[in-house]
DOMI-458218 format. One record per residue (C-alpha): residue number from 1; residue in one letter; x, y, z. Coordinates in nm, 4 decimals, decimal comma. Each point is the difference from the previous one (the first is absolute). Layout:
BEGIN
[NUM 'A' [X Y Z]];
...
***
This chain:
BEGIN
[1 'M' [1,9762 -0,7796 1,6867]];
[2 'A' [-0,1097 0,2388 -0,2758]];
[3 'G' [-0,2835 -0,0734 -0,2351]];
[4 'I' [0,0022 0,0760 -0,3712]];
[5 'L' [-0,2744 0,1617 -0,2102]];
[6 'I' [0,0502 -0,0227 -0,3753]];
[7 'V' [-0,2336 0,2351 -0,1891]];
[8 'N' [-0,0871 0,0086 -0,3681]];
[9 'L' [-0,2336 0,2306 -0,1929]];
[10 'G' [-0,3170 -0,2064 -0,0064]];
[11 'T' [-0,2405 -0,1573 -0,2457]];
[12 'P' [-0,3717 -0,0391 -0,0629]];
[13 'D' [-0,1527 -0,3110 0,1555]];
[14 'N' [-0,1038 -0,1189 -0,3456]];
[15 'P' [0,0131 0,1350 -0,3584]];
[16 'Q' [-0,3647 0,1029 -0,0148]];
[17 'P' [-0,1181 0,3667 -0,0167]];
[18 'P' [-0,1492 0,0239 0,3540]];
[19 'A' [0,3204 -0,1235 0,1634]];
[20 'V' [0,2183 0,2144 -0,2254]];
[21 'R' [-0,2147 0,3035 0,0744]];
[22 'R' [0,0425 -0,0522 0,3773]];
[23 'Y' [0,3727 -0,0338 -0,0413]];
[24 'L' [0,0290 0,3091 -0,2221]];
[25 'R' [-0,1975 0,2094 0,2481]];
[26 'E' [0,2286 -0,0929 0,2873]];
[27 'F' [0,3182 0,0327 -0,2031]];
[28 'L' [-0,0744 0,3228 -0,1825]];
[29 'F' [-0,1553 0,1797 0,2951]];
[30 'D' [0,3353 -0,0106 0,1774]];
[31 'P' [0,1242 0,3619 0,0025]];
[32 'E' [0,3531 -0,1225 -0,0634]];
[33 'V' [-0,1176 -0,1524 -0,3293]];
[34 'I' [-0,2297 0,2765 -0,1274]];
[35 'D' [0,1320 0,3101 0,1727]];
[36 'I' [-0,2886 0,2417 -0,0299]];
[37 'P' [-0,2385 0,1319 0,2719]];
[38 'T' [-0,2394 -0,2455 0,1592]];
[39 'I' [-0,3307 0,1085 -0,1563]];
[40 'P' [0,1278 0,0188 -0,3611]];
[41 'R' [0,1824 -0,3301 0,0544]];
[42 'W' [-0,3205 -0,1640 0,1297]];
[43 'I' [-0,1933 0,1217 -0,3034]];
[44 'L' [0,2712 -0,1049 -0,2429]];
[45 'V' [0,0459 -0,3469 0,1489]];
[46 'N' [-0,3560 -0,0925 0,0926]];
[47 'L' [-0,1991 0,1664 -0,2764]];
[48 'I' [0,2388 -0,0105 -0,2965]];
[49 'I' [0,2969 -0,2397 0,0196]];
[50 'A' [-0,1338 -0,2952 0,1987]];
[51 'P' [-0,3425 -0,0321 -0,1723]];
[52 'F' [0,1393 0,0165 -0,3536]];
[53 'R' [0,3529 -0,1431 0,0356]];
[54 'A' [-0,1150 -0,3063 0,1956]];
[55 'F' [-0,1268 -0,1777 -0,3119]];
[56 'K' [0,3133 0,0710 -0,2033]];
[57 'S' [0,2273 -0,0955 0,2870]];
[58 'A' [-0,2013 -0,3171 0,0648]];
[59 'R' [0,0492 -0,1122 -0,3592]];
[60 'A' [0,3729 0,0648 0,0383]];
[61 'Y' [0,0145 -0,2009 0,3253]];
[62 'Q' [-0,1875 -0,2836 -0,1658]];
[63 'K' [0,2753 -0,0270 -0,2593]];
[64 'I' [0,2730 -0,0564 0,2566]];
[65 'W' [-0,1860 -0,1734 0,2880]];
[66 'Y' [0,1535 -0,3337 0,1002]];
[67 'P' [-0,2249 -0,3065 0,0531]];
[68 'E' [0,0909 0,0105 0,3717]];
[69 'G' [-0,0600 0,3758 0,0335]];
[70 'S' [0,1595 0,3425 -0,0305]];
[71 'P' [0,3575 -0,0114 -0,1350]];
[72 'L' [0,1194 0,2659 0,2435]];
[73 'L' [-0,1550 -0,1834 0,2949]];
[74 'I' [0,1322 -0,3414 -0,1066]];
[75 'H' [0,3540 0,1239 -0,0509]];
[76 'T' [0,0001 0,2001 0,3233]];
[77 'E' [-0,1258 -0,2977 0,1993]];
[78 'A' [0,2797 -0,2145 -0,1465]];
[79 'L' [0,2618 0,2643 0,0812]];
[80 'V' [-0,1251 0,0318 0,3568]];
[81 'D' [-0,0039 -0,3790 0,0390]];
[82 'N' [0,3658 -0,0126 -0,1053]];
[83 'V' [0,0941 0,2758 0,2416]];
[84 'R' [-0,1954 -0,1710 0,2790]];
[85 'E' [0,1818 -0,3285 -0,0639]];
[86 'A' [0,3420 0,1689 0,0087]];
[87 'L' [-0,0744 0,2189 0,3038]];
[88 'N' [-0,1972 -0,2561 0,1957]];
[89 'D' [0,0912 0,1502 0,3369]];
[90 'H' [-0,2145 0,3022 -0,0889]];
[91 'T' [-0,3694 0,0469 -0,0655]];
[92 'V' [-0,0316 0,1028 -0,3659]];
[93 'V' [-0,3321 0,1414 -0,1220]];
[94 'M' [-0,1166 0,1277 -0,3404]];
[95 'A' [-0,2229 0,3034 -0,0481]];
[96 'M' [-0,1295 0,2157 -0,2822]];
[97 'R' [-0,0237 0,3769 0,0030]];
[98 'Y' [-0,3356 -0,0225 -0,1753]];
[99 'G' [-0,2337 -0,2955 0,0219]];
[100 'S' [0,0619 -0,3205 0,1919]];
[101 'P' [0,1752 -0,1056 0,2143]];
[102 'S' [0,0147 0,3482 0,1467]];
[103 'I' [0,2768 0,1670 0,1938]];
[104 'E' [-0,2334 0,0126 0,2987]];
[105 'Q' [-0,0415 -0,3789 -0,0166]];
[106 'G' [0,3750 -0,0449 -0,0296]];
[107 'L' [0,0830 0,2129 0,2995]];
[108 'T' [-0,2724 -0,1687 0,2046]];
[109 'T' [0,1478 -0,3422 -0,0805]];
[110 'L' [0,3477 0,1148 0,1010]];
[111 'A' [-0,1235 0,1562 0,3210]];
[112 'K' [-0,1884 -0,3154 0,0957]];
[113 'A' [0,3203 -0,1955 -0,0600]];
[114 'G' [0,1595 0,2048 0,2729]];
[115 'E' [0,2306 0,2070 -0,2190]];
[116 'T' [0,1049 0,3379 0,1309]];
[117 'D' [0,2251 0,1079 -0,2908]];
[118 'I' [-0,1161 -0,0171 -0,3597]];
[119 'V' [0,2217 0,0303 -0,3067]];
[120 'V' [-0,2060 0,1289 -0,2922]];
[121 'L' [0,1155 -0,0788 -0,3538]];
[122 'P' [-0,2041 0,1782 -0,2697]];
[123 'L' [0,0621 -0,1820 -0,3294]];
[124 'Y' [0,1077 0,3164 -0,1812]];
[125 'P' [0,3728 0,0250 -0,0800]];
[126 'Q' [-0,0148 0,3709 -0,0835]];
[127 'Y' [-0,1523 0,2419 0,2524]];
[128 'A' [-0,3098 0,2014 -0,0951]];
[129 'G' [-0,2807 0,1679 0,1877]];
[130 'A' [-0,2620 -0,1981 -0,1947]];
[131 'T' [0,1627 -0,3327 0,0911]];
[132 'T' [0,2386 -0,0175 0,2949]];
[133 'R' [-0,1217 0,3011 0,1960]];
[134 'T' [-0,3639 -0,0958 -0,0181]];
[135 'V' [0,0859 -0,3455 0,1363]];
[136 'I' [0,1961 0,1539 0,2901]];
[137 'N' [-0,2831 0,2472 0,0700]];
[138 'K' [-0,2579 -0,2804 0,0057]];
[139 'V' [0,2175 -0,2150 0,2252]];
[140 'I' [0,0274 0,2890 0,2486]];
[141 'E' [-0,3752 0,0639 -0,0152]];
[142 'M' [-0,0859 -0,3668 0,0589]];
[143 'Q' [0,2685 -0,0467 0,2655]];
[144 'E' [-0,1535 0,2795 0,2039]];
[145 'K' [-0,3418 -0,1669 -0,0379]];
[146 'V' [0,0763 -0,3658 0,0682]];
[147 'A' [0,3292 -0,0105 0,1915]];
[148 'P' [0,1366 0,3378 0,1202]];
[149 'N' [0,2949 -0,1668 0,1757]];
[150 'L' [0,1411 -0,1533 -0,3145]];
[151 'R' [0,3339 0,1470 -0,1110]];
[152 'I' [0,0165 0,0413 -0,3777]];
[153 'H' [0,3235 -0,0205 -0,1982]];
[154 'N' [-0,0318 0,0741 -0,3732]];
[155 'I' [0,2134 -0,1020 -0,2945]];
[156 'E' [-0,0729 0,3004 -0,2189]];
[157 'S' [0,1868 -0,0849 -0,3209]];
[158 'F' [0,2507 -0,2435 -0,1453]];
[159 'F' [0,0419 0,1364 -0,3529]];
[160 'D' [0,3723 -0,0775 -0,0290]];
[161 'T' [0,0701 -0,2430 0,2792]];
[162 'P' [0,2308 -0,2810 -0,1216]];
[163 'S' [-0,2397 -0,2814 0,0895]];
[164 'Y' [-0,2900 0,1539 -0,1920]];
[165 'I' [0,2142 0,0855 -0,3037]];
[166 'S' [0,1496 -0,3497 -0,0010]];
[167 'S' [-0,3458 -0,1629 0,0084]];
[168 'L' [-0,1216 0,2308 -0,2726]];
[169 'A' [0,3030 -0,0723 -0,2189]];
[170 'K' [-0,0393 -0,3766 0,0469]];
[171 'T' [-0,3636 0,0251 -0,1046]];
[172 'V' [0,0947 0,1857 -0,3171]];
[173 'Q' [0,2733 -0,2520 -0,0792]];
[174 'Q' [-0,2319 -0,2969 0,0579]];
[175 'H' [-0,2739 0,1258 -0,2325]];
[176 'Q' [0,1691 0,2081 -0,2647]];
[177 'T' [0,0475 -0,1054 -0,3578]];
[178 'D' [0,2338 0,1679 -0,2461]];
[179 'Y' [-0,1070 0,3648 -0,0068]];
[180 'D' [0,1237 0,3254 -0,1578]];
[181 'H' [-0,1102 0,2140 0,2912]];
[182 'L' [-0,1198 -0,0356 0,3589]];
[183 'L' [-0,2757 0,2405 0,0989]];
[184 'M' [-0,0498 0,0610 0,3724]];
[185 'S' [-0,3597 0,1197 0,0364]];
[186 'Y' [-0,1101 0,1475 0,3329]];
[187 'H' [-0,3397 0,0998 0,1255]];
[188 'G' [-0,0470 0,3710 -0,0632]];
[189 'L' [-0,0962 0,2853 0,2313]];
[190 'P' [-0,1294 0,3509 -0,0622]];
[191 'I' [0,3123 0,2113 0,0183]];
[192 'R' [-0,1658 0,2299 0,2547]];
[193 'Q' [0,0282 -0,2899 0,2467]];
[194 'L' [0,3812 0,0005 -0,0234]];
[195 'P' [0,1789 0,1950 0,2769]];
[196 'C' [0,2359 0,1512 -0,2586]];
[197 'V' [-0,2819 0,1698 -0,1969]];
[198 'E' [-0,1426 0,3454 0,0651]];
[199 'N' [-0,2779 0,1404 -0,2186]];
[200 'N' [0,0471 -0,2897 -0,2447]];
[201 'T' [0,3716 0,0862 -0,0399]];
[202 'Y' [0,2907 -0,2163 0,1108]];
[203 'V' [0,2214 0,1857 0,2474]];
[204 'C' [0,2523 -0,2794 0,0656]];
[205 'K' [0,3530 -0,0150 -0,1362]];
[206 'G' [-0,0932 -0,2279 -0,2877]];
[207 'G' [-0,2946 0,2040 -0,1170]];
[208 'E' [-0,2624 -0,1394 -0,2350]];
[209 'S' [0,2286 -0,1654 -0,2521]];
[210 'S' [0,2189 -0,2188 0,2229]];
[211 'C' [0,0225 -0,1568 0,3428]];
[212 'P' [0,3712 -0,0603 0,0678]];
[213 'G' [-0,0388 -0,1104 0,3628]];
[214 'V' [-0,2016 0,0272 0,3168]];
[215 'D' [0,0148 0,3670 0,1003]];
[216 'S' [0,0855 0,0398 0,3685]];
[217 'E' [-0,2566 0,2793 0,0148]];
[218 'F' [-0,2735 -0,2406 -0,1185]];
[219 'P' [0,1000 -0,3425 0,1403]];
[220 'N' [-0,3480 -0,1476 -0,0490]];
[221 'C' [-0,0502 0,0985 -0,3621]];
[222 'Y' [-0,1722 -0,2835 -0,1840]];
[223 'R' [0,1401 0,0913 -0,3395]];
[224 'S' [0,3598 0,0057 0,1258]];
[225 'H' [-0,0546 -0,3348 0,1725]];
[226 'C' [-0,1225 -0,1496 -0,3279]];
[227 'Y' [0,3075 0,1197 -0,1894]];
[228 'A' [0,2255 -0,1218 0,2813]];
[229 'T' [-0,1581 -0,3448 -0,0247]];
[230 'S' [0,0482 0,0034 -0,3759]];
[231 'R' [0,3671 0,0910 0,0215]];
[232 'A' [0,0625 -0,2683 0,2609]];
[233 'L' [-0,1869 -0,2626 -0,2033]];
[234 'A' [0,1829 0,0959 -0,3204]];
[235 'K' [0,3320 -0,0329 0,1821]];
[236 'A' [-0,0989 -0,3435 0,1349]];
[237 'L' [-0,0917 -0,1079 -0,3549]];
[238 'S' [0,3131 0,1599 -0,1532]];
[239 'L' [-0,2107 0,2191 -0,2304]];
[240 'E' [0,1338 0,3071 -0,1764]];
[241 'D' [-0,2060 0,3216 0,0138]];
[242 'C' [-0,1253 -0,0573 -0,3534]];
[243 'Q' [-0,1296 -0,3475 0,0825]];
[244 'Y' [-0,2712 0,1049 0,2435]];
[245 'S' [-0,2393 0,2855 0,0694]];
[246 'V' [-0,2520 0,1143 0,2597]];
[247 'S' [-0,3672 0,0892 -0,0421]];
[248 'F' [-0,3149 0,0452 0,2080]];
[249 'Q' [-0,3417 -0,1583 -0,0520]];
[250 'S' [-0,3607 0,0207 0,1198]];
[251 'R' [-0,0587 0,3737 -0,0250]];
[252 'L' [-0,3529 0,1316 0,0474]];
[253 'G' [-0,1558 0,3257 -0,1128]];
[254 'N' [0,1613 0,3006 -0,1688]];
[255 'I' [0,2274 0,1295 0,2748]];
[256 'P' [0,3793 -0,0433 -0,0403]];
[257 'W' [0,1330 -0,3335 0,1160]];
[258 'I' [0,3611 -0,1226 0,0174]];
[259 'Q' [0,1394 -0,0439 -0,3482]];
[260 'P' [0,0851 -0,1665 -0,2297]];
[261 'Y' [-0,3300 -0,1862 -0,0202]];
[262 'T' [0,0345 -0,3705 -0,0756]];
[263 'S' [-0,2788 0,0168 -0,2597]];
[264 'D' [0,1926 0,2668 -0,1935]];
[265 'H' [0,3511 -0,1252 0,0670]];
[266 'I' [-0,0482 -0,3337 -0,1716]];
[267 'H' [-0,0707 0,1857 -0,3271]];
[268 'T' [0,3225 0,1970 0,0476]];
[269 'L' [0,1898 -0,3266 0,0473]];
[270 'V' [-0,1447 -0,1436 -0,3205]];
[271 'E' [0,1019 0,3155 -0,1838]];
[272 'Q' [0,3507 -0,0464 0,1380]];
[273 'G' [0,0140 -0,3482 -0,1459]];
[274 'V' [-0,0903 -0,2165 0,2964]];
[275 'K' [-0,1618 -0,3178 -0,1281]];
[276 'R' [0,0314 -0,2351 0,2980]];
[277 'L' [-0,1148 0,1584 0,3243]];
[278 'A' [0,0017 -0,1388 0,3525]];
[279 'V' [-0,1970 0,1808 0,2699]];
[280 'V' [0,0386 -0,0275 0,3772]];
[281 'C' [-0,2051 0,1874 0,2617]];
[282 'P' [0,2261 0,0633 0,3023]];
[283 'A' [-0,2587 0,2055 0,1963]];
[284 'F' [-0,2157 -0,3101 0,0456]];
[285 'I' [0,0981 -0,2939 0,2190]];
[286 'S' [-0,3075 -0,2042 -0,1022]];
[287 'D' [-0,1534 -0,0388 -0,3413]];
[288 'C' [-0,3335 0,1785 -0,0185]];
[289 'L' [-0,2370 0,1814 -0,2357]];
[290 'E' [0,2617 0,2626 -0,0903]];
[291 'T' [0,2601 -0,2570 -0,1021]];
[292 'L' [-0,2063 -0,2876 -0,1404]];
[293 'E' [-0,2647 0,2008 -0,1882]];
[294 'E' [0,1472 0,3443 -0,0614]];
[295 'I' [0,3558 -0,1094 -0,0863]];
[296 'N' [-0,0261 -0,3617 -0,1148]];
[297 'M' [-0,3181 0,0563 -0,2032]];
[298 'E' [-0,0504 0,3683 -0,0913]];
[299 'I' [0,3619 0,1133 -0,0337]];
[300 'R' [0,0947 -0,3282 -0,1685]];
[301 'A' [-0,2683 0,0517 -0,2647]];
[302 'D' [0,0984 0,3658 -0,0521]];
[303 'F' [0,3702 -0,0867 -0,0413]];
[304 'L' [-0,0669 -0,2747 -0,2519]];
[305 'E' [-0,2486 0,2160 -0,1899]];
[306 'A' [0,2579 0,2810 -0,0150]];
[307 'G' [0,2498 -0,2257 -0,1731]];
[308 'G' [0,1699 -0,1936 0,2769]];
[309 'E' [0,0677 -0,3646 -0,0664]];
[310 'H' [0,0298 -0,1597 0,3420]];
[311 'F' [-0,1294 0,1041 0,3450]];
[312 'E' [0,1085 -0,1724 0,3188]];
[313 'Y' [-0,1735 0,0815 0,3279]];
[314 'I' [0,2169 -0,0876 0,2999]];
[315 'P' [-0,2126 -0,0975 0,3040]];
[316 'C' [0,0350 0,1713 0,3325]];
[317 'I' [0,2018 -0,1448 0,2884]];
[318 'N' [-0,3257 -0,1448 0,1310]];
[319 'E' [0,0614 -0,2771 0,2602]];
[320 'E' [0,3809 0,0159 -0,0119]];
[321 'A' [0,0650 0,1049 0,3611]];
[322 'S' [0,3777 0,0221 0,0565]];
[323 'W' [0,0039 0,3798 -0,0277]];
[324 'A' [-0,2856 0,0370 0,2525]];
[325 'I' [0,1624 -0,2451 0,2390]];
[326 'D' [0,3269 0,1963 -0,0148]];
[327 'L' [-0,1744 0,3344 0,0567]];
[328 'L' [-0,2050 -0,1287 0,2885]];
[329 'T' [0,2922 -0,1833 0,1571]];
[330 'D' [0,2069 0,3198 -0,0014]];
[331 'K' [-0,2871 0,1991 0,1507]];
[332 'L' [-0,0633 -0,2636 0,2661]];
[333 'S' [0,3699 -0,0148 0,0896]];
[334 'T' [0,0064 0,3780 0,0433]];
[335 'L' [-0,3026 -0,0184 0,2296]];
[336 'A' [0,1523 -0,2789 0,2055]];
[337 'A' [0,3155 0,2036 0,0489]];
[338 'T' [-0,1866 0,3049 0,1379]];
***
């Protein structure tokens, strides 16, 4: 019987500066996240970003922290509990890429349970090096350390799978009010981290201005996955092209990131006459700092200050587990047949 490891990004243990600093150091020192040589990365993370950003980030976490703990942790635990209940013939374990519980702890638990095959589900619908690949790399590293005989089977992306799109659409329909426009805001990436970019120039068929589909030459392009998710979600919601748009949030520094930027795009929407805006964040399965503080607080305030009249934040899928159960069931069935 195969075990299941469900992995999310991670969270500080508490919203105080020391815990946030520890989390930032682990997170940002990952070479998949900040892709510069080791020594400059160490200096940047440990001497510049973590010491100074910890206080600002701690204040942000304090704004969104639930009484029972971290929002991302609470929602992920609930999701995993629902998967565990549905797939009760399998050992289902939660892990975080950064922080606790660790991937090492998760694999150790599964190995002690006698599992020989492990299905890994990173909670990132769209593939990226800084999200999915770093989870897979860490799983391989820890598997070799704690249980070399484990066989790992990864679910690498699910950006347009029917079960995920259906769950996403239902979430939008359950929470939406009457809006002029639906904005689908995704976490951003430096464009140099996209496989379709060379020397900060897009070399794919769509180029910089459009992303018409997943290019067979670059099947794991994060940007194309985001647009594919958006088209599928718009179709599920029966939206015309003019009724929704795509943007990217959370950029850092002065290097080029995927555009349009959410912080700029909302002003464009106001200029185009959008007064009632709904925002959904399809790159996130669980509500977290980037959705609850950045979107539902900062972007909300900016939109209303710019002239918007109503802002509706649509929560993430969170503990709704039908999509994950379907994905895992399909993967487990494939393993059983081999």
